[in-house]
A tleap script that builds the chain and sets N, CA, C and O, in Angstrom:
source leaprc.protein.ff14SB
mol = sequence {
  NMET SER ALA PRO ASP GLU SER LEU ILE ALA
  VAL CYS GLY LEU ASP CYS ALA ALA CYS ASP
  ILE ARG ARG ALA PRO PHE ASP GLU ALA ALA
  ALA ARG ALA VAL VAL SER TRP TYR ARG GLU
  GLN GLY TRP LEU GLU GLU ASP GLU GLY LEU
  GLU GLN ALA LEU SER ARG GLY MET TYR CYS
  LEU GLY CYS HIE GLY GLU ARG SER LEU HIE
  TRP SER ALA ASP CYS TRP ILE LEU GLN CYS
  CYS VAL ASP ASP LYS GLY LEU GLN HIE CYS
  SER GLU CYS ASP VAL PHE PRO CYS GLU ARG
  LEU GLN GLU TRP ALA GLY GLN ASN GLU GLY
  TYR ALA GLN ALA LEU GLN ARG LEU GLN ARG
  MET ARG ALA GLU CGLY
}
set mol.1.N position { 47.572 -99.988 26.715 }
set mol.1.CA position { 47.519 -98.541 26.570 }
set mol.1.C position { 46.397 -97.998 27.441 }
set mol.1.O position { 45.289 -98.535 27.442 }
set mol.2.N position { 46.683 -96.941 28.177 }
set mol.2.CA position { 45.670 -96.390 29.069 }
set mol.2.C position { 44.695 -95.510 28.299 }
set mol.2.O position { 45.008 -94.980 27.233 }
set mol.3.N position { 43.518 -95.373 28.865 }
set mol.3.CA position { 42.481 -94.538 28.250 }
set mol.3.C position { 42.889 -93.074 28.354 }
set mol.3.O position { 43.556 -92.684 29.312 }
set mol.4.N position { 42.497 -92.267 27.384 }
set mol.4.CA position { 42.833 -90.839 27.456 }
set mol.4.C position { 42.104 -90.176 28.619 }
set mol.4.O position { 41.030 -90.615 29.030 }
set mol.5.N position { 42.698 -89.129 29.131 }
set mol.5.CA position { 42.077 -88.339 30.193 }
set mol.5.C position { 40.875 -87.625 29.584 }
set mol.5.O position { 41.041 -86.702 28.787 }
set mol.6.N position { 39.668 -88.045 29.955 }
set mol.6.CA position { 38.460 -87.484 29.334 }
set mol.6.C position { 38.297 -85.995 29.610 }
set mol.6.O position { 37.588 -85.314 28.869 }
set mol.7.N position { 38.935 -85.472 30.656 }
set mol.7.CA position { 38.846 -84.033 30.897 }
set mol.7.C position { 39.625 -83.255 29.844 }
set mol.7.O position { 39.439 -82.046 29.703 }
set mol.8.N position { 40.498 -83.940 29.102 }
set mol.8.CA position { 41.254 -83.300 28.033 }
set mol.8.C position { 40.741 -83.683 26.654 }
set mol.8.O position { 41.386 -83.394 25.646 }
set mol.9.N position { 39.588 -84.328 26.605 }
set mol.9.CA position { 38.918 -84.595 25.340 }
set mol.9.C position { 37.737 -83.627 25.260 }
set mol.9.O position { 36.864 -83.620 26.127 }
set mol.10.N position { 37.727 -82.818 24.216 }
set mol.10.CA position { 36.652 -81.844 24.034 }
set mol.10.C position { 35.325 -82.569 23.845 }
set mol.10.O position { 35.300 -83.754 23.515 }
set mol.11.N position { 34.233 -81.859 24.053 }
set mol.11.CA position { 32.914 -82.467 23.888 }
set mol.11.C position { 32.747 -83.041 22.488 }
set mol.11.O position { 32.004 -84.005 22.303 }
set mol.12.N position { 33.428 -82.463 21.497 }
set mol.12.CA position { 33.346 -82.906 20.110 }
set mol.12.C position { 34.329 -84.013 19.796 }
set mol.12.O position { 34.298 -84.571 18.699 }
set mol.13.N position { 35.209 -84.347 20.743 }
set mol.13.CA position { 36.173 -85.410 20.526 }
set mol.13.C position { 37.577 -84.941 20.192 }
set mol.13.O position { 38.493 -85.760 20.119 }
set mol.14.N position { 37.773 -83.632 19.986 }
set mol.14.CA position { 39.126 -83.144 19.741 }
set mol.14.C position { 39.983 -83.401 20.974 }
set mol.14.O position { 39.486 -83.386 22.100 }
set mol.15.N position { 41.275 -83.637 20.751 }
set mol.15.CA position { 42.212 -83.933 21.826 }
set mol.15.C position { 42.837 -82.635 22.330 }
set mol.15.O position { 43.766 -82.115 21.712 }
set mol.16.N position { 42.342 -82.118 23.429 }
set mol.16.CA position { 42.849 -80.872 23.995 }
set mol.16.C position { 44.270 -81.026 24.513 }
set mol.16.O position { 45.008 -80.043 24.581 }
set mol.17.N position { 44.669 -82.237 24.880 }
set mol.17.CA position { 46.024 -82.456 25.379 }
set mol.17.C position { 47.065 -82.061 24.340 }
set mol.17.O position { 48.164 -81.632 24.692 }
set mol.18.N position { 46.726 -82.203 23.066 }
set mol.18.CA position { 47.661 -81.907 21.985 }
set mol.18.C position { 47.475 -80.501 21.407 }
set mol.18.O position { 48.204 -80.114 20.494 }
set mol.19.N position { 46.529 -79.745 21.914 }
set mol.19.CA position { 46.180 -78.449 21.325 }
set mol.19.C position { 47.151 -77.345 21.731 }
set mol.19.O position { 47.339 -77.074 22.917 }
set mol.20.N position { 47.768 -76.711 20.730 }
set mol.20.CA position { 48.709 -75.631 20.997 }
set mol.20.C position { 48.048 -74.442 21.685 }
set mol.20.O position { 48.686 -73.778 22.502 }
set mol.21.N position { 46.805 -74.163 21.380 }
set mol.21.CA position { 46.123 -73.019 22.002 }
set mol.21.C position { 45.964 -73.252 23.503 }
set mol.21.O position { 46.105 -72.316 24.290 }
set mol.22.N position { 45.674 -74.487 23.908 }
set mol.22.CA position { 45.565 -74.800 25.328 }
set mol.22.C position { 46.945 -74.854 25.981 }
set mol.22.O position { 47.102 -74.450 27.133 }
set mol.23.N position { 47.942 -75.349 25.252 }
set mol.23.CA position { 49.275 -75.554 25.812 }
set mol.23.C position { 50.143 -74.303 25.795 }
set mol.23.O position { 51.165 -74.272 26.481 }
set mol.24.N position { 49.780 -73.276 25.043 }
set mol.24.CA position { 50.620 -72.092 24.879 }
set mol.24.C position { 51.108 -71.469 26.189 }
set mol.24.O position { 52.272 -71.076 26.261 }
set mol.25.N position { 50.273 -71.361 27.229 }
set mol.25.CA position { 50.765 -70.715 28.454 }
set mol.25.C position { 51.919 -71.444 29.142 }
set mol.25.O position { 52.644 -70.832 29.926 }
set mol.26.N position { 52.104 -72.738 28.868 }
set mol.26.CA position { 53.147 -73.476 29.587 }
set mol.26.C position { 54.087 -74.273 28.680 }
set mol.26.O position { 54.950 -74.996 29.179 }
set mol.27.N position { 53.937 -74.156 27.368 }
set mol.27.CA position { 54.768 -74.911 26.433 }
set mol.27.C position { 55.340 -73.936 25.405 }
set mol.27.O position { 54.607 -73.363 24.599 }
set mol.28.N position { 56.668 -73.759 25.446 }
set mol.28.CA position { 57.313 -72.756 24.597 }
set mol.28.C position { 57.098 -73.000 23.104 }
set mol.28.O position { 56.853 -72.054 22.355 }
set mol.29.N position { 57.185 -74.238 22.668 }
set mol.29.CA position { 56.987 -74.545 21.247 }
set mol.29.C position { 55.552 -74.253 20.826 }
set mol.29.O position { 55.316 -73.704 19.749 }
set mol.30.N position { 54.600 -74.616 21.667 }
set mol.30.CA position { 53.194 -74.330 21.374 }
set mol.30.C position { 52.971 -72.828 21.329 }
set mol.30.O position { 52.248 -72.332 20.465 }
set mol.31.N position { 53.583 -72.103 22.251 }
set mol.31.CA position { 53.438 -70.641 22.289 }
set mol.31.C position { 53.952 -70.018 20.994 }
set mol.31.O position { 53.302 -69.141 20.425 }
set mol.32.N position { 55.111 -70.466 20.529 }
set mol.32.CA position { 55.652 -69.921 19.275 }
set mol.32.C position { 54.708 -70.179 18.114 }
set mol.32.O position { 54.460 -69.288 17.302 }
set mol.33.N position { 54.181 -71.396 18.031 }
set mol.33.CA position { 53.272 -71.744 16.940 }
set mol.33.C position { 51.995 -70.910 16.988 }
set mol.33.O position { 51.519 -70.429 15.960 }
set mol.34.N position { 51.450 -70.745 18.183 }
set mol.34.CA position { 50.198 -70.000 18.331 }
set mol.34.C position { 50.405 -68.522 18.029 }
set mol.34.O position { 49.601 -67.916 17.321 }
set mol.35.N position { 51.465 -67.943 18.556 }
set mol.35.CA position { 51.736 -66.523 18.302 }
set mol.35.C position { 51.922 -66.289 16.808 }
set mol.35.O position { 51.405 -65.312 16.266 }
set mol.36.N position { 52.644 -67.162 16.147 }
set mol.36.CA position { 52.836 -67.036 14.701 }
set mol.36.C position { 51.494 -67.083 13.972 }
set mol.36.O position { 51.229 -66.276 13.081 }
set mol.37.N position { 50.661 -68.030 14.358 }
set mol.37.CA position { 49.340 -68.151 13.728 }
set mol.37.C position { 48.473 -66.926 14.017 }
set mol.37.O position { 47.786 -66.432 13.123 }
set mol.38.N position { 48.499 -66.436 15.252 }
set mol.38.CA position { 47.724 -65.244 15.605 }
set mol.38.C position { 48.161 -64.051 14.757 }
set mol.38.O position { 47.330 -63.260 14.312 }
set mol.39.N position { 49.461 -63.930 14.540 }
set mol.39.CA position { 49.963 -62.833 13.695 }
set mol.39.C position { 49.473 -63.000 12.253 }
set mol.39.O position { 49.052 -62.031 11.621 }
set mol.40.N position { 49.530 -64.234 11.735 }
set mol.40.CA position { 49.047 -64.495 10.375 }
set mol.40.C position { 47.572 -64.129 10.240 }
set mol.40.O position { 47.148 -63.637 9.194 }
set mol.41.N position { 46.794 -64.367 11.286 }
set mol.41.CA position { 45.369 -64.069 11.269 }
set mol.41.C position { 45.083 -62.585 11.454 }
set mol.41.O position { 43.956 -62.136 11.242 }
set mol.42.N position { 46.109 -61.817 11.852 }
set mol.42.CA position { 45.934 -60.388 12.097 }
set mol.42.C position { 45.413 -60.083 13.498 }
set mol.42.O position { 44.960 -58.971 13.768 }
set mol.43.N position { 45.477 -61.067 14.383 }
set mol.43.CA position { 44.979 -60.889 15.749 }
set mol.43.C position { 46.037 -60.311 16.673 }
set mol.43.O position { 45.715 -59.753 17.722 }
set mol.44.N position { 47.307 -60.445 16.283 }
set mol.44.CA position { 48.422 -59.840 17.008 }
set mol.44.C position { 49.268 -59.071 16.006 }
set mol.44.O position { 49.424 -59.488 14.859 }
set mol.45.N position { 49.813 -57.942 16.453 }
set mol.45.CA position { 50.754 -57.183 15.631 }
set mol.45.C position { 52.095 -57.906 15.661 }
set mol.45.O position { 52.331 -58.751 16.525 }
set mol.46.N position { 52.961 -57.578 14.727 }
set mol.46.CA position { 54.275 -58.235 14.649 }
set mol.46.C position { 55.100 -58.047 15.920 }
set mol.46.O position { 55.894 -58.919 16.273 }
set mol.47.N position { 54.923 -56.917 16.614 }
set mol.47.CA position { 55.699 -56.669 17.832 }
set mol.47.C position { 55.017 -57.217 19.088 }
set mol.47.O position { 55.524 -57.031 20.195 }
set mol.48.N position { 53.887 -57.882 18.931 }
set mol.48.CA position { 53.185 -58.472 20.068 }
set mol.48.C position { 53.495 -59.966 20.141 }
set mol.48.O position { 53.817 -60.606 19.140 }
set mol.49.N position { 53.389 -60.498 21.357 }
set mol.49.CA position { 53.707 -61.905 21.557 }
set mol.49.C position { 52.751 -62.579 22.517 }
set mol.49.O position { 51.595 -62.182 22.658 }
set mol.50.N position { 53.263 -63.610 23.173 }
set mol.50.CA position { 52.445 -64.429 24.063 }
set mol.50.C position { 51.834 -63.621 25.197 }
set mol.50.O position { 50.672 -63.827 25.547 }
set mol.51.N position { 52.599 -62.707 25.772 }
set mol.51.CA position { 52.073 -61.902 26.887 }
set mol.51.C position { 50.796 -61.171 26.488 }
set mol.51.O position { 49.825 -61.169 27.245 }
set mol.52.N position { 50.783 -60.556 25.323 }
set mol.52.CA position { 49.591 -59.854 24.843 }
set mol.52.C position { 48.451 -60.835 24.565 }
set mol.52.O position { 47.295 -60.561 24.887 }
set mol.53.N position { 48.786 -61.973 23.968 }
set mol.53.CA position { 47.753 -62.979 23.676 }
set mol.53.C position { 47.104 -63.459 24.963 }
set mol.53.O position { 45.878 -63.541 25.047 }
set mol.54.N position { 47.906 -63.774 25.958 }
set mol.54.CA position { 47.365 -64.265 27.225 }
set mol.54.C position { 46.548 -63.193 27.930 }
set mol.54.O position { 45.504 -63.487 28.514 }
set mol.55.N position { 47.018 -61.953 27.878 }
set mol.55.CA position { 46.280 -60.873 28.552 }
set mol.55.C position { 44.925 -60.622 27.898 }
set mol.55.O position { 44.024 -60.070 28.529 }
set mol.56.N position { 44.777 -61.027 26.635 }
set mol.56.CA position { 43.509 -60.881 25.914 }
set mol.56.C position { 42.663 -62.151 25.984 }
set mol.56.O position { 41.611 -62.231 25.350 }
set mol.57.N position { 43.117 -63.140 26.750 }
set mol.57.CA position { 42.363 -64.378 26.878 }
set mol.57.C position { 42.407 -65.232 25.636 }
set mol.57.O position { 41.467 -65.982 25.371 }
set mol.58.N position { 43.488 -65.136 24.857 }
set mol.58.CA position { 43.603 -65.877 23.610 }
set mol.58.C position { 44.234 -67.244 23.849 }
set mol.58.O position { 45.212 -67.617 23.202 }
set mol.59.N position { 43.659 -67.975 24.784 }
set mol.59.CA position { 44.066 -69.345 25.045 }
set mol.59.C position { 42.830 -70.077 25.532 }
set mol.59.O position { 41.762 -69.478 25.656 }
set mol.60.N position { 42.961 -71.353 25.806 }
set mol.60.CA position { 41.785 -72.160 26.107 }
set mol.60.C position { 42.099 -73.138 27.229 }
set mol.60.O position { 43.212 -73.656 27.315 }
set mol.61.N position { 41.135 -73.385 28.073 }
set mol.61.CA position { 41.262 -74.404 29.112 }
set mol.61.C position { 40.467 -75.652 28.748 }
set mol.61.O position { 40.333 -76.565 29.564 }
set mol.62.N position { 39.942 -75.695 27.536 }
set mol.62.CA position { 39.177 -76.846 27.082 }
set mol.62.C position { 37.711 -76.733 27.438 }
set mol.62.O position { 37.309 -75.861 28.209 }
set mol.63.N position { 36.926 -77.614 26.875 }
set mol.63.CA position { 35.474 -77.596 27.075 }
set mol.63.C position { 35.068 -77.851 28.521 }
set mol.63.O position { 33.984 -77.456 28.948 }
set mol.64.N position { 35.942 -78.511 29.266 }
set mol.64.CA position { 35.597 -78.852 30.647 }
set mol.64.C position { 36.207 -77.864 31.630 }
set mol.64.O position { 36.131 -78.049 32.844 }
set mol.65.N position { 36.815 -76.813 31.088 }
set mol.65.CA position { 37.411 -75.768 31.917 }
set mol.65.C position { 36.486 -74.567 32.014 }
set mol.65.O position { 35.311 -74.635 31.653 }
set mol.66.N position { 37.022 -73.498 32.495 }
set mol.66.CA position { 36.278 -72.249 32.643 }
set mol.66.C position { 35.809 -71.762 31.275 }
set mol.66.O position { 36.622 -71.554 30.374 }
set mol.67.N position { 34.508 -71.582 31.120 }
set mol.67.CA position { 33.935 -71.212 29.820 }
set mol.67.C position { 34.478 -69.877 29.319 }
set mol.67.O position { 34.634 -69.694 28.112 }
set mol.68.N position { 34.767 -68.949 30.219 }
set mol.68.CA position { 35.289 -67.653 29.773 }
set mol.68.C position { 36.692 -67.789 29.175 }
set mol.68.O position { 37.167 -66.882 28.492 }
set mol.69.N position { 37.355 -68.922 29.431 }
set mol.69.CA position { 38.675 -69.166 28.866 }
set mol.69.C position { 38.622 -70.327 27.880 }
set mol.69.O position { 39.556 -71.124 27.791 }
set mol.70.N position { 37.537 -70.409 27.152 }
set mol.70.CA position { 37.390 -71.404 26.098 }
set mol.70.C position { 37.611 -70.710 24.770 }
set mol.70.O position { 37.107 -69.610 24.544 }
set mol.71.N position { 38.360 -71.348 23.899 }
set mol.71.CA position { 38.703 -70.738 22.614 }
set mol.71.C position { 37.459 -70.323 21.852 }
set mol.71.O position { 37.450 -69.277 21.203 }
set mol.72.N position { 36.426 -71.115 21.922 }
set mol.72.CA position { 35.216 -70.833 21.163 }
set mol.72.C position { 33.995 -71.077 22.053 }
set mol.72.O position { 33.246 -72.032 21.850 }
set mol.73.N position { 33.810 -70.204 23.032 }
set mol.73.CA position { 32.730 -70.381 24.004 }
set mol.73.C position { 31.354 -70.406 23.347 }
set mol.73.O position { 30.392 -70.882 23.949 }
set mol.74.N position { 31.249 -69.900 22.122 }
set mol.74.CA position { 29.969 -69.911 21.411 }
set mol.74.C position { 29.855 -71.089 20.446 }
set mol.74.O position { 28.985 -71.094 19.575 }
set mol.75.N position { 30.724 -72.081 20.593 }
set mol.75.CA position { 30.730 -73.267 19.732 }
set mol.75.C position { 29.369 -73.956 19.783 }
set mol.75.O position { 28.850 -74.221 20.868 }
set mol.76.N position { 28.793 -74.245 18.634 }
set mol.76.CA position { 27.462 -74.870 18.587 }
set mol.76.C position { 27.495 -76.259 19.211 }
set mol.76.O position { 26.514 -76.685 19.821 }
set mol.77.N position { 28.614 -76.971 19.066 }
set mol.77.CA position { 28.709 -78.320 19.634 }
set mol.77.C position { 28.728 -78.236 21.154 }
set mol.77.O position { 28.032 -78.995 21.829 }
set mol.78.N position { 29.508 -77.333 21.682 }
set mol.78.CA position { 29.581 -77.122 23.129 }
set mol.78.C position { 28.217 -76.716 23.684 }
set mol.78.O position { 27.783 -77.230 24.715 }
set mol.79.N position { 27.559 -75.813 23.012 }
set mol.79.CA position { 26.243 -75.365 23.471 }
set mol.79.C position { 25.227 -76.498 23.443 }
set mol.79.O position { 24.461 -76.659 24.393 }
set mol.80.N position { 25.206 -77.282 22.378 }
set mol.80.CA position { 24.254 -78.387 22.264 }
set mol.80.C position { 24.533 -79.447 23.322 }
set mol.80.O position { 23.632 -79.857 24.053 }
set mol.81.N position { 25.772 -79.885 23.399 }
set mol.81.CA position { 26.144 -80.995 24.278 }
set mol.81.C position { 26.065 -80.617 25.751 }
set mol.81.O position { 25.419 -81.309 26.537 }
set mol.82.N position { 26.712 -79.535 26.125 }
set mol.82.CA position { 26.828 -79.167 27.539 }
set mol.82.C position { 25.645 -78.330 28.000 }
set mol.82.O position { 24.979 -78.673 28.977 }
set mol.83.N position { 25.383 -77.235 27.300 }
set mol.83.CA position { 24.346 -76.302 27.748 }
set mol.83.C position { 22.944 -76.883 27.597 }
set mol.83.O position { 22.137 -76.831 28.526 }
set mol.84.N position { 22.664 -77.432 26.427 }
set mol.84.CA position { 21.307 -77.914 26.153 }
set mol.84.C position { 21.023 -79.291 26.750 }
set mol.84.O position { 19.912 -79.556 27.209 }
set mol.85.N position { 22.038 -80.171 26.742 }
set mol.85.CA position { 21.780 -81.562 27.132 }
set mol.85.C position { 22.470 -81.989 28.420 }
set mol.85.O position { 22.190 -83.070 28.937 }
set mol.86.N position { 23.370 -81.160 28.948 }
set mol.86.CA position { 24.040 -81.470 30.202 }
set mol.86.C position { 24.987 -82.657 30.124 }
set mol.86.O position { 25.177 -83.360 31.117 }
set mol.87.N position { 25.589 -82.894 28.955 }
set mol.87.CA position { 26.479 -84.029 28.753 }
set mol.87.C position { 27.940 -83.587 28.828 }
set mol.87.O position { 28.243 -82.397 28.740 }
set mol.88.N position { 28.827 -84.542 28.990 }
set mol.88.CA position { 30.265 -84.279 28.992 }
set mol.88.C position { 30.872 -84.391 27.595 }
set mol.88.O position { 31.820 -83.679 27.265 }
set mol.89.N position { 30.320 -85.285 26.779 }
set mol.89.CA position { 30.816 -85.531 25.426 }
set mol.89.C position { 29.635 -85.895 24.523 }
set mol.89.O position { 28.638 -86.448 24.986 }
set mol.90.N position { 29.753 -85.587 23.263 }
set mol.90.CA position { 28.695 -85.914 22.305 }
set mol.90.C position { 28.405 -87.409 22.263 }
set mol.90.O position { 27.285 -87.808 21.942 }
set mol.91.N position { 29.383 -88.237 22.580 }
set mol.91.CA position { 29.199 -89.683 22.536 }
set mol.91.C position { 28.129 -90.162 23.519 }
set mol.91.O position { 27.641 -91.284 23.392 }
set mol.92.N position { 27.762 -89.340 24.485 }
set mol.92.CA position { 26.742 -89.692 25.476 }
set mol.92.C position { 25.322 -89.391 24.993 }
set mol.92.O position { 24.351 -89.759 25.654 }
set mol.93.N position { 25.202 -88.734 23.862 }
set mol.93.CA position { 23.900 -88.271 23.366 }
set mol.93.C position { 23.080 -89.414 22.768 }
set mol.93.O position { 23.625 -90.334 22.157 }
set mol.94.N position { 21.783 -89.340 22.953 }
set mol.94.CA position { 20.867 -90.342 22.404 }
set mol.94.C position { 20.864 -90.375 20.881 }
set mol.94.O position { 20.561 -91.412 20.290 }
set mol.95.N position { 21.197 -89.258 20.234 }
set mol.95.CA position { 21.180 -89.204 18.773 }
set mol.95.C position { 22.594 -89.178 18.178 }
set mol.95.O position { 22.783 -88.752 17.039 }
set mol.96.N position { 23.568 -89.627 18.941 }
set mol.96.CA position { 24.952 -89.682 18.459 }
set mol.96.C position { 25.133 -90.789 17.436 }
set mol.96.O position { 24.641 -91.901 17.632 }
set mol.97.N position { 25.824 -90.503 16.363 }
set mol.97.CA position { 26.300 -89.208 15.908 }
set mol.97.C position { 25.225 -88.507 15.089 }
set mol.97.O position { 24.719 -89.065 14.116 }
set mol.98.N position { 24.888 -87.323 15.469 }
set mol.98.CA position { 23.839 -86.590 14.756 }
set mol.98.C position { 24.362 -86.146 13.388 }
set mol.98.O position { 25.567 -86.144 13.135 }
set mol.99.N position { 23.445 -85.779 12.533 }
set mol.99.CA position { 23.804 -85.372 11.177 }
set mol.99.C position { 24.725 -84.157 11.174 }
set mol.99.O position { 25.669 -84.088 10.386 }
set mol.100.N position { 24.451 -83.214 12.046 }
set mol.100.CA position { 25.254 -81.990 12.081 }
set mol.100.C position { 26.692 -82.299 12.510 }
set mol.100.O position { 27.633 -81.727 11.960 }
set mol.101.N position { 26.870 -83.189 13.480 }
set mol.101.CA position { 28.213 -83.575 13.921 }
set mol.101.C position { 28.945 -84.327 12.807 }
set mol.101.O position { 30.148 -84.142 12.620 }
set mol.102.N position { 28.237 -85.158 12.084 }
set mol.102.CA position { 28.850 -85.887 10.975 }
set mol.102.C position { 29.286 -84.927 9.871 }
set mol.102.O position { 30.348 -85.108 9.276 }
set mol.103.N position { 28.477 -83.915 9.597 }
set mol.103.CA position { 28.859 -82.921 8.596 }
set mol.103.C position { 30.106 -82.165 9.047 }
set mol.103.O position { 31.011 -81.917 8.251 }
set mol.104.N position { 30.147 -81.801 10.333 }
set mol.104.CA position { 31.301 -81.108 10.901 }
set mol.104.C position { 32.543 -81.979 10.742 }
set mol.104.O position { 33.598 -81.487 10.341 }
set mol.105.N position { 32.427 -83.270 11.054 }
set mol.105.CA position { 33.557 -84.191 10.980 }
set mol.105.C position { 34.078 -84.333 9.552 }
set mol.105.O position { 35.244 -84.674 9.352 }
set mol.106.N position { 33.240 -84.080 8.572 }
set mol.106.CA position { 33.653 -84.175 7.184 }
set mol.106.C position { 34.465 -82.988 6.696 }
set mol.106.O position { 34.936 -82.995 5.559 }
set mol.107.N position { 34.640 -81.970 7.525 }
set mol.107.CA position { 35.349 -80.759 7.101 }
set mol.107.C position { 36.859 -80.938 6.988 }
set mol.107.O position { 37.491 -80.334 6.122 }
set mol.108.N position { 37.443 -81.764 7.859 }
set mol.108.CA position { 38.884 -82.001 7.776 }
set mol.108.C position { 39.263 -83.258 8.553 }
set mol.108.O position { 38.447 -83.821 9.284 }
set mol.109.N position { 40.495 -83.683 8.387 }
set mol.109.CA position { 40.975 -84.929 9.005 }
set mol.109.C position { 40.941 -84.865 10.531 }
set mol.109.O position { 40.609 -85.853 11.185 }
set mol.110.N position { 41.281 -83.717 11.097 }
set mol.110.CA position { 41.260 -83.578 12.551 }
set mol.110.C position { 39.873 -83.769 13.125 }
set mol.110.O position { 39.712 -84.409 14.164 }
set mol.111.N position { 38.876 -83.225 12.463 }
set mol.111.CA position { 37.493 -83.387 12.916 }
set mol.111.C position { 37.026 -84.826 12.725 }
set mol.111.O position { 36.281 -85.360 13.547 }
set mol.112.N position { 37.469 -85.448 11.635 }
set mol.112.CA position { 37.115 -86.854 11.400 }
set mol.112.C position { 37.704 -87.737 12.500 }
set mol.112.O position { 37.046 -88.659 12.981 }
set mol.113.N position { 38.935 -87.454 12.891 }
set mol.113.CA position { 39.566 -88.202 13.980 }
set mol.113.C position { 38.831 -87.971 15.299 }
set mol.113.O position { 38.709 -88.886 16.113 }
set mol.114.N position { 38.343 -86.747 15.507 }
set mol.114.CA position { 37.590 -86.440 16.723 }
set mol.114.C position { 36.314 -87.286 16.788 }
set mol.114.O position { 35.976 -87.826 17.842 }
set mol.115.N position { 35.615 -87.397 15.666 }
set mol.115.CA position { 34.404 -88.217 15.633 }
set mol.115.C position { 34.746 -89.685 15.886 }
set mol.115.O position { 34.027 -90.376 16.608 }
set mol.116.N position { 35.832 -90.155 15.301 }
set mol.116.CA position { 36.260 -91.539 15.537 }
set mol.116.C position { 36.581 -91.759 17.017 }
set mol.116.O position { 36.270 -92.814 17.570 }
set mol.117.N position { 37.198 -90.770 17.654 }
set mol.117.CA position { 37.506 -90.867 19.083 }
set mol.117.C position { 36.213 -90.986 19.888 }
set mol.117.O position { 36.124 -91.795 20.811 }
set mol.118.N position { 35.217 -90.181 19.537 }
set mol.118.CA position { 33.925 -90.248 20.232 }
set mol.118.C position { 33.258 -91.606 20.011 }
set mol.118.O position { 32.647 -92.155 20.928 }
set mol.119.N position { 33.372 -92.135 18.821 }
set mol.119.CA position { 32.785 -93.448 18.532 }
set mol.119.C position { 33.450 -94.525 19.380 }
set mol.119.O position { 32.773 -95.422 19.882 }
set mol.120.N position { 34.775 -94.445 19.546 }
set mol.120.CA position { 35.481 -95.401 20.419 }
set mol.120.C position { 35.041 -95.228 21.867 }
set mol.120.O position { 34.829 -96.210 22.578 }
set mol.121.N position { 34.906 -93.982 22.300 }
set mol.121.CA position { 34.470 -93.731 23.677 }
set mol.121.C position { 33.087 -94.338 23.921 }
set mol.121.O position { 32.833 -94.928 24.971 }
set mol.122.N position { 32.209 -94.186 22.948 }
set mol.122.CA position { 30.858 -94.726 23.088 }
set mol.122.C position { 30.898 -96.255 23.138 }
set mol.122.O position { 30.209 -96.874 23.949 }
set mol.123.N position { 31.703 -96.853 22.274 }
set mol.123.CA position { 31.792 -98.315 22.236 }
set mol.123.C position { 32.385 -98.882 23.526 }
set mol.123.O position { 32.011 -99.967 23.972 }
set mol.124.N position { 33.312 -98.132 24.115 }
set mol.124.CA position { 33.956 -98.581 25.352 }
set mol.124.C position { 33.098 -98.300 26.580 }
set mol.124.O position { 33.388 -98.779 27.676 }
set mol.125.N position { 32.033 -97.514 26.384 }
set mol.125.CA position { 31.086 -97.231 27.449 }
set mol.125.C position { 31.614 -96.286 28.446 }
set mol.125.O position { 30.922 -95.952 29.407 }
savepdb mol mol.pdb
quit
């Protein structure tokens, strides 16, 4: 099995390749899921769709893409890892896994998997 494309692994270990928010501009199924979720959140009106979402920058190019097109450009993990420490992934940090990242990973299964991915990346060097 080949190694994942690290440019599609977020600094926190989330898999951007599978992310509907990143895939929405070019994947119809992802677009439907994202638009539905945006409507549920009240970010889009019922008569609005992907075109409106994209025009408002409601998509993401991942942590290694253009910061202005990042879903959460103010993400504390992104700021700590990239802005403060100049790293590509948290797994490169001297204090990995820090307490704050471990607490974040405990919030849900997806975050726990992200931390496990970072741990594998660190072990593989």
